[in-house]
N, C-alpha and C positions, 0 to 999 in steps of 0.2 A: 504494500500500500504506500502511496505517496502522501505523506503527512500534510503537505500544503493544500491538498484538495479534499481531505476527509471532512465531511459535513459542510463543505462549501456550497453556497448557492451559485449555481452555474447556469448560464444561458448559452445555448448553441443555436445559431440561426442557420437556415437552410439544412435542417437536420432530418428531413423526411427520407433521406437516402444518401448514398455515397459517403464522402468524407464526414459530412455533418452527423450522419447517423452513427458512424464509427466513433466519432468523438463523444457523442452523447452516451453511447454504450460504455465506453471506457471510463468516462467520468463517473457514471453510475456505479460501475464495478469497483471503483476506487472509493466509494462511500459518499459521493457528492449528491446533492439534491439538484435535479436537472430540469430546467425548462427547455422543452423541445419546440422550436419554432420552424415553420415552413409555410410558404404560400398555399401549399396543398394541405388542407385541413385534415383530410383522411390519413395522409402519410404521417403528418405530425402526431396525430392521435395514436396511430399504430405503433410508432417508435416509443412514444411516451408510455403506452400500455405495456409494452415489452419490458421496459427498464424500470417501471415504477416511477416515472417522471410526470411532469405537468405539461400538457400541450397548450401552447398559445399560438394559434395560427395567425397568419397575416403578414403585413409588410414589416420586414425586419427593422426598418427605420423607426418604427413607432411602438415598439413593445417594451421598452425599458421600464416604464412606470407600471404596467401590468405585471411584468416579470418580477419586479421588486416586491409588489404586493403579494404575489403568489409564493414568493420565497421567504415571506415573513419580515420584509422590511429592507433587505439588502441584497445586492448582487455582488458576489465576491469575484467571480470569473465570468468574463464575457467573451464568447468565441464568435467573432465576426466572420462567419463562414459562408453565408449566402453570396452567390456570385452568378454572373451571366458570362457565357463564353462567346461573346459577340465576334463573329468573323467579319471579313471584308477588308477593304482598303480605305484610303482617304475618302473614297466616294461611297462609303457604306450608307450614308444618309444621316441627317441630323437626329431623327428619332433613335436610330441604333446607337449613335455616339452618346446621346443624352441618357439612354437607359444604362449603358455601360458605366458612365460616370456616376450615375445615381446609385446603382447597386454596388459596384465594385469599389467606389471611393466614398461617396457622400453618406452612405449608410454607416460606414465606419466613423466618419466625422460626427454624425448626429448621435451615435451611441456614446462616443467618447464625451461629447458635450454634456450628455445627460448623466454620465457616470463619474467623470473625473472630480467634480466638486466634492461629492460624498467620499470618494476614495481618499482625497487629500485630507479631509477632516479626520478620517479613521487612520490614515497613515498606511493604508494597504489597499491593493486591488490588482487584478491581473487581466490584461487585454490580450487576446489571442487573435491574430489576423491570418486568415487563410489567404495567402497571396498566390503563389505559383512561381515556378522557375522563370516563367515569362516576365515576372516583375523584376528579375535580376538580369535576364538575358533578353529574349523576345520570342515571338512565335510567328512563323511564316503564315501568310494568308489571314491574319487576324490582327489588324491594326487597332481597332477599338479595345479588344481584350488586352493586347500587349501594353498599350499606352496607359490604360486605367490600372492595370496590375502594377505598373511602375509607380503610379500614384499611390496605390494602396501600400506598397512597400515603403515609399517615402514618408507616408503619414505614420506608419508604425514606427519607423526609425525616429521620426521627430518626437513622437510620444515618449519613446524610451529615453532619448537623450535629455528630454525636458524634465521628466518626472522620476527617473530611477532613484535619485537621492531622497525622494519623498515617499518611498515605499511602494511605488507602482511598478509592477513587472509587465513587460511586453514581450511577446513572442511572435515572430513572423515565420509562418510555415511556407516553404517554397518547394513543393514537389514538382517533378516533371509529370509524366503520364501516370494517371491513377485510373483504375478500371471502374469508371462511373458512366452514367448517362451523358455527362458533359464530354467525356473523351470520345464516346461513340458518335457524338454529334460533330466532331471536328473533321470527319470525312477523310479524304485522301491525305491531307496535310498531317493529321494526327496519326494516320497509318504509317506515314513515312518517318516522322520525327519522334512520336511519343509511344506508340504501341510496342516497339521492340523492347523497351525497358520498363513497361508499365507495371505498377505494383497494386496490391489490393488496398482499399481504404483503411483497413485495420493497421497496415504498416505505417500509415501516416499518423494515426493515433499513437502508436507505439513510439514513433520518433518524437512526437510532441512531449510525451510523458518523460522520455529520457532527457529532453531539453529542459523540462521543468525541474527535474532532479538535479541537473547540472547548472541550472540558472543561466541558460543561454538564450540570447535574443534570436539568432538566426537558426531555424530548424530546417535541415536538408535531408528529407527522407531518401533522396538520391544523392549519396555523398559526392559523386562525380561532378555535380553542379558547382562545387567549390572551385574545382580546377577550371571549369568553363568561365566562371565569374572572374577568376584571377587572370585568365587569358584575355578576356574582354577588356579588363582594366589595363593590363600591361601592354597590349598591342592591339588597339581598337581596329586598325585597318586590316590586320591579318584576320582578326575574328570576323569582321564584316565580310571579307572576301570568302571565308569558309562558309558563312551563313548564306551568302549569295549563291555559292555553288549548290547548296541545298535547295534554295529557291528555284534555281534553274532546273534542277532534277525534278522538283515538284511540278513545275510548269510543263516540262516535257512529258510528264505522265498524265496530264489532264486530257 
C-alpha cells in the first residue's frame, strides 16, 4: 500500500474506461475513496460500482464542488485524465482546435483554480495530469492533440515549480501508445508510431504509483521516451529530420 493515498479523497476524470478506469481501480485498491467521472454516465457508474466508488458524470471542468461534497469536504488527489485525441493539421477547423484546448488544457486550469486555494490552506494536495509523450515530443497527423498536450505538460510543470515548496505534489504522466479506444481511433498514424510498443492501461497506473512513491514529477510508462526527449532537446534539427522521415513513411502508406 502507498501511504500517501490511503483514505485519500481522489477524483479521476475520464474514468469510464482506458487509463482513467485503470487509475480509479488502482487508487481504490490502495485504500482511497474515489470519485469516478466520465461524460458517459453509464460507464462512470459501472466503474464506480466495480470499485466501490462514487460516480459523478458530466463535464470534467465543472465537478470539483460536487466531488468535494461527495468526499466529505475535501479532494486530496485530482487526476486530470479526460482528454480528446483530436487529429488533423492546421486546417482541422476552429471547433476541433477549440475542443482540444478546452478539454486537454483548460479543464486542467479550471480544476486547479478550484483546488489550489484549499490545498494551500491545508499545506497539501496532489494534481495528476495525464499528458502523453506527444506533450514532450509530438504526434504525426495530429496537430491539435500535439499542441494542446504540450500545453497540458507546460501547465503541470508550472504548477509544480510554483507550489512544490507549499506542499502541493504534481505528476505529469507521459505514455506513448496505450491500448485504449483513443489509440484505436488514431488510425494508420497510430498503427505506425504507437501500436508497436503499446502497453495496457494498468501499466500506466503502475508507473504513476511508482512515481508517487519516488516523489517524481515526470512519469514515463515508456522509459525510452526519456532518450527521445533528450535527443529532441540536444539536437532539434536531427530529431525533426527523423520525425519527418516518419511523416513521409506515413504519407506514402495513405
